[in-house]
C-alpha positions in Angstrom: 0.1 0.1 -0.5 1.2 3.4 -0.7 0.2 5.2 2.7 -0.5 3.9 5.7 -4.5 4.9 6.0 -7.0 4.0 3.5 -10.7 5.2 4.4 -13.8 3.1 2.6 -16.9 4.8 3.7 -19.5 1.9 2.9 -23.1 2.2 2.5 -24.8 -1.0 2.0 -28.7 -0.9 2.4 -29.6 -4.5 1.4 -30.3 -7.7 3.6 -29.0 -11.2 3.2 -30.7 -13.9 4.4 -28.6 -15.9 6.7 -27.6 -14.0 9.9 -28.6 -11.7 12.3 -26.9 -9.7 14.6 -27.4 -7.2 17.3 -26.2 -3.4 16.4 -23.7 -3.3 19.6 -21.5 -6.3 18.0 -21.1 -3.8 15.0 -19.4 -1.1 16.8 -15.9 -0.1 16.6 -13.5 -3.2 16.1 -10.1 -3.3 16.1 -8.8 -6.6 14.0 -5.0 -7.3 13.8 -3.3 -8.8 10.2 -0.6 -9.2 8.7 -1.5 -7.8 5.4 -4.9 -6.5 3.5 -6.7 -8.9 1.9 -9.9 -8.2 -0.1 -11.4 -11.1 2.0 -12.1 -8.7 4.7 -13.5 -6.4 2.9 -16.1 -8.8 1.8 -16.5 -10.4 5.2 -17.7 -6.4 6.4 -19.6 -5.9 3.9 -21.9 -9.4 4.9 -21.7 -7.9 8.3 -23.3 -5.0 7.5 -25.6 -6.0 4.9 -27.1 -8.5 7.5 -27.7 -6.5 10.5 -30.4 -4.3 8.7 -28.7 -1.5 10.7 -26.4 1.3 9.5 -24.1 3.1 12.0 -22.0 6.1 12.2 -19.2 4.1 12.9 -15.4 2.9 12.1 -14.0 -0.2 11.6 -10.4 -0.3 11.7 -8.1 -3.0 10.7 -4.4 -2.9 9.6 -4.3 1.0 8.5 -8.0 0.5 6.4 -11.2 2.2 7.9 -14.1 1.2 7.1 -16.8 3.7 8.0 -20.2 2.9 8.1 -22.6 5.8 7.3 -26.7 6.2 7.9 -29.4 5.2 9.7 -30.8 2.6 12.0 -33.3 0.4 10.2 -35.2 -2.9 11.0 -33.6 -5.7 9.8 -36.0 -7.6 7.4 -34.7 -11.0 6.9 -36.7 -13.9 5.9 -34.8 -16.0 3.4 -31.5 -15.4 0.9 -33.6 -13.7 -1.9 -35.2 -11.5 0.6 -34.4 -7.6 -0.7 -34.3 -4.6 1.8 -37.8 -3.6 1.4 -37.9 -2.7 5.0 -35.9 0.5 4.5 -38.5 2.1 2.3 -40.4 3.5 5.6 -44.0 2.6 3.4 -46.0 4.4 7.1 -43.9 7.3 6.8 -44.3 7.9 2.7 -48.0 9.9 2.0 -50.1 8.8 -1.3 -49.1 12.0 -2.9 -45.5 10.9 -3.4 -43.9 9.5 -6.8 -43.7 5.6 -6.3 -41.3 3.8 -4.8 -39.4 0.3 -5.2 -41.1 -1.6 -3.0 -38.5 -4.3 -3.4 -35.4 -2.8 -4.0 -31.7 -2.9 -2.6 -29.1 -1.0 -3.3 -25.1 -1.5 -2.5 -22.9 1.5 -2.3 -19.1 1.6 -1.4 -16.7 4.2 -2.0 -12.8 4.7 -1.3 -10.7 7.4 -1.0 -7.6 6.6 -2.8 -4.0 6.6 -1.8 -1.5 9.5 -2.8 -1.4 11.4 -5.3 -4.9 10.7 -6.1 -6.3 11.9 -3.5 -5.3 15.2 -4.3 -7.8 15.4 -7.7 -10.2 12.4 -6.3 -12.7 12.9 -3.7 -13.5 9.2 -4.0 -13.9 5.9 -6.0 -17.2 4.3 -5.8 -18.8 1.0 -6.1 -22.8 0.9 -7.1 -25.1 -1.7 -7.7 -29.0 -2.5 -7.3 -32.0 -0.3 -7.8 -32.5 3.0 -6.8 -35.8 3.6 -4.7 -37.0 5.8 -7.2 -37.4 4.8 -10.9 -36.9 8.4 -12.1 -35.0 11.4 -10.1 -34.1 15.0 -11.0 -30.0 15.4 -10.5 -28.9 19.1 -9.0 -26.1 20.8 -10.0 -23.0 20.0 -8.5 -19.5 21.7 -8.7 -17.3 18.8 -9.5 -16.8 16.1 -12.4 -18.5 12.5 -12.1 -17.2 9.7 -14.3 -18.8 6.1 -14.6 -17.7 3.1 -15.5 -21.4 0.8 -16.3 -21.4 -3.0 -15.9 -25.1 -2.7 -15.5 -28.1 -1.6 -18.1 -28.6 1.4 -19.4 -29.4 5.0 -18.2 -31.6 7.4 -19.8 -31.0 10.7 -19.6 -33.1 13.5 -20.0 -31.5 17.4 -20.4 -34.7 18.8 -19.0 -38.1 17.7 -18.4 -39.2 17.4 -22.3 -37.7 15.6 -25.2 -36.2 12.3 -26.2 -33.6 10.7 -23.7 -30.3 10.2 -24.5 -29.1 6.3 -23.7 -25.9 6.1 -21.7 -24.6 2.7 -22.0 -21.1 2.1 -21.4 -18.9 4.7 -19.5 -19.2 8.3 -19.1 -18.2 11.7 -17.8 -20.2 14.3 -16.9 -19.0 17.8 -16.9 -20.0 20.5 -14.5 -23.1 22.1 -14.9 -25.7 24.9 -13.8 -28.8 23.1 -14.4 -30.5 20.1 -13.3 -31.2 16.9 -15.4 -33.4 14.4 -15.0 -32.4 10.2 -15.3 -34.4 7.3 -15.5 -32.5 5.1 -13.2 -32.0 1.1 -14.7 -33.5 -2.0 -12.8 -30.5 -3.4 -12.0 -27.4 -1.1 -11.6 -23.9 -2.1 -11.4 -21.1 0.0 -12.1 -18.0 2.1 -10.4 -17.6 5.6 -10.6 -14.9 8.6 -9.7 -16.1 11.7 -7.9 -13.6 14.4 -8.8 -12.4 17.3 -6.6 -13.1 20.7 -8.0 -10.4 21.0 -11.2 -9.3 17.2 -10.6 -10.0 16.2 -13.6 -8.0 18.0 -15.7 -4.2 16.4 -15.0 -6.1 13.2 -16.3 -7.5 14.5 -19.5 -5.8 17.7 -20.2 -8.0 19.5 -22.6 -10.0 22.4 -21.9 -12.8 21.6 -18.9 -15.0 24.2 -20.7 -15.5 21.8 -23.2 -17.3 19.7 -20.8 -19.5 22.2 -19.4 -23.1 21.1 -19.3 -22.2 18.0 -21.2 -21.9 14.2 -21.0 -19.4 12.6 -22.9 -18.5 8.7 -23.7 -14.8 8.4 -22.1 -14.3 6.9 -25.3 -13.7 10.3 -26.7 -10.7 10.4 -24.5 -9.3 7.6 -23.5 -10.3 5.4 -26.6 -9.4 2.0 -26.2 -8.4 2.1 -22.9 -12.0 3.4 -21.6 -13.0 -0.2 -23.2 -10.0 -2.2 -21.2 -11.0 -0.7 -18.5 -14.6 -1.6 -18.2 -13.8 -5.1 -19.4 -11.2 -5.4 -16.3 -13.4 -4.2 -13.9 -16.4 -6.3 -15.0 -13.9 -9.0 -14.5 -12.7 -8.2 -10.9 -13.7 -11.2 -8.3 -14.8 -8.9 -5.7 -15.7 -5.3 -5.3 -12.7 -4.7 -3.4 -10.7 -6.3 -5.5 -12.4 -4.2 -8.1 -11.6 -0.9 -6.5 -8.5 -1.5 -6.2 -7.8 -2.4 -9.7 -10.0 0.7 -10.2 -7.1 2.9 -8.6 -4.7 1.7 -10.1 -5.8 2.0 -13.5 -6.9 6.0 -12.8 -2.9 6.3 -11.7 -1.9 5.2 -15.0 -4.1 8.1 -16.6 -2.7 10.6 -14.0 -0.4 13.7 -16.0 2.0 15.7 -14.2 -0.2 18.6 -12.9 1.0 21.8 -14.4 2.5 24.6 -12.7 -0.7 27.1 -13.4 -2.5 24.9 -11.8 -1.5 25.4 -8.4 -2.8 28.9 -7.9 -6.1 27.7 -9.2 -5.9 24.9 -6.7 -5.5 28.1 -4.2 -8.5 29.4 -5.3 -11.1 26.3 -5.5 -9.6 26.1 -1.8 -10.7 29.5 -0.5 -14.2 28.9 -2.2 -14.7 25.7 -0.4 -13.4 27.3 2.9 -15.8 30.3 2.7 -18.9 28.5 0.8 -18.6 30.8 -2.3 -19.0 33.7 -0.3 -15.9 36.0 -1.2 -15.2 38.8 -3.4 -13.6 37.3 -6.5 -11.6 40.4 -7.1 -9.9 40.2 -3.7 -9.6 36.5 -4.9 -7.7 37.4 -8.0 -5.4 39.8 -6.0 -4.4 37.4 -3.6 -3.6 35.0 -6.6 -1.9 37.9 -8.3 -3.6 37.8 -11.4 -6.2 39.7 -13.0 -9.8 39.0 -13.0 -10.2 38.1 -16.6 -6.8 35.8 -16.4 -8.0 34.1 -13.2 -11.7 33.4 -15.3 -9.8 31.8 -18.1 -7.7 29.8 -16.1 -10.9 28.3 -14.3 -12.6 27.5 -17.5 -9.5 25.8 -18.5 -9.2 23.9 -15.6 -12.1 23.6 -13.3 -14.9 23.9 -16.6 -16.7 27.0 -15.7 -15.8 30.3 -14.2 -14.9 31.9 -10.9 -18.2 33.4 -10.0 -20.0 30.4 -11.4 -18.1 27.7 -9.3 -18.5 30.0 -6.0 -22.3 30.4 -7.1 -22.4 26.2 -7.0 -20.5 26.4 -4.0 -23.0 28.4 -2.0 -25.6 26.7 -3.0 -24.2 23.6 -2.2 -24.3 25.0 1.2 -27.4 25.9 1.1 -28.3 22.2 0.8 -26.3 21.1 3.4 -28.0 23.7 5.9 -31.3 22.1 5.4 -32.7 19.3 8.0 -35.5 17.9 6.4 -36.6 16.5 9.8 -36.8 20.1 11.3 -38.7 23.1 10.5 -36.7 25.5 7.7 -36.5 29.3 8.5 -35.6 30.1 4.9 -35.0 33.7 5.6 -32.2 32.7 8.2 -31.0 29.9 5.8 -30.8 32.8 2.7 -28.7 35.0 5.2 -26.1 32.5 6.6 -25.4 31.7 3.0 -24.7 34.7 1.6 -28.2 35.5 0.0 -28.9 39.4 0.5 -32.1 39.6 -0.2 -35.0 36.6 -0.6 -35.7 37.1 -4.1 -31.6 36.2 -5.5 -32.1 33.2 -3.0 -35.0 32.1 -4.4 -34.0 32.8 -8.2 -31.1 30.2 -7.2 -33.3 27.9 -6.0 -35.6 27.6 -9.3 -32.6 27.9 -11.4 -30.8 24.6 -9.7 -33.5 22.5 -8.6 -36.9 23.5 -10.5 -39.0 24.0 -7.6 -39.3 26.9 -4.8 -37.9 26.4 -1.4 -40.9 24.9 -0.1 -41.2 22.5 -3.2 -38.1 21.0 -2.9 -38.2 20.4 0.9 -41.4 18.7 0.3 -39.6 16.6 -1.9 -36.1 16.4 0.0 -38.2 14.8 3.3 -39.4 12.1 1.1 -36.5 10.9 -0.2 -34.5 11.5 3.4 -36.9 8.2 4.6 -35.3 6.0 2.1 -31.7 7.7 1.2 -29.2 7.4 3.9 -29.2 11.0 5.5 -25.6 11.6 5.4 -25.2 10.4 1.4 -24.3 13.3 -0.8 -26.7 11.6 -3.4 -29.6 12.6 -1.0 -29.2 16.0 -1.4 -29.2 16.8 -5.0 -31.6 13.6 -6.4 -35.4 14.5 -6.3 -37.9 12.0 -7.3 -40.1 12.9 -10.1 -43.7 11.9 -11.4 
């Protein structure tokens, strides 16, 4: 291993039917072993999944940390073929909510890569099973996402009307200031990369602005390598082995970071630290370059302007400030997130979600009952009719 600590966040929400464990047996456990064996990851996956309980606990093993995130759920185990229908929380869902798949299961595992990849990639992830809502609206995010699809095809709509795009093998989703709608396949199986802002540039070495509001086949950038990556991941014997292979494959595509990206990274860090509430003029002064030159560098490395990225980070902070289980004071959230009047706040909400704040909260509160509350996707995925 290239470092002594690797963090793998495991969010498993399906049940296998041959073991029940009380929650206290899944709390922090220290296990010693001479070397990393992917079999341990599989064992932990199985223990977590059959318990019917997801917790904010860590399992540490020889420099590895499996962080199990989520909420307590009743176990629903009858036989080996049972799915996690208990976690749909049917008694909490009203009849005016878009349909939920009552027999569904989803396994979601994410892994923070070792250096130097962790400078550019937030996490790698594996996902299989089915989403609870067959169609969802995906809200904008200030980073790029790469998917290697091993399952059924996806149907993507750029707006609420028109013909869908069919996504089959592998693709890269660029930064966007607008939402899109997706029809989830009945059975998913994929590996993915959530890049950090600006993190995709050293892997692709083309102006990221060309990917703005675009979904592009990975073959366009990597040619035959994209197909080979998909084939090799499809043959991985275990999820742990697949994620380890995925990390090695991504490392092989990493080019040396150009010097000018260091200044862009500094600015991104400041935007992130302030949740987008900062003066772009002062930021460019600190970076010792003009606003126009800074915008040019941002479009090349990040994919959008400095101002637009700050706007996306600010709205991300809005979404993270909302607790759907508690009454929401929209005026207070608008002020604490840097909006100086309610009209600009409402305008951004409509632009980024297609709903007013009340409409978003109504849908978010329903998603909260079936998605893991801490899951990033639960902030940005809304069920649609």
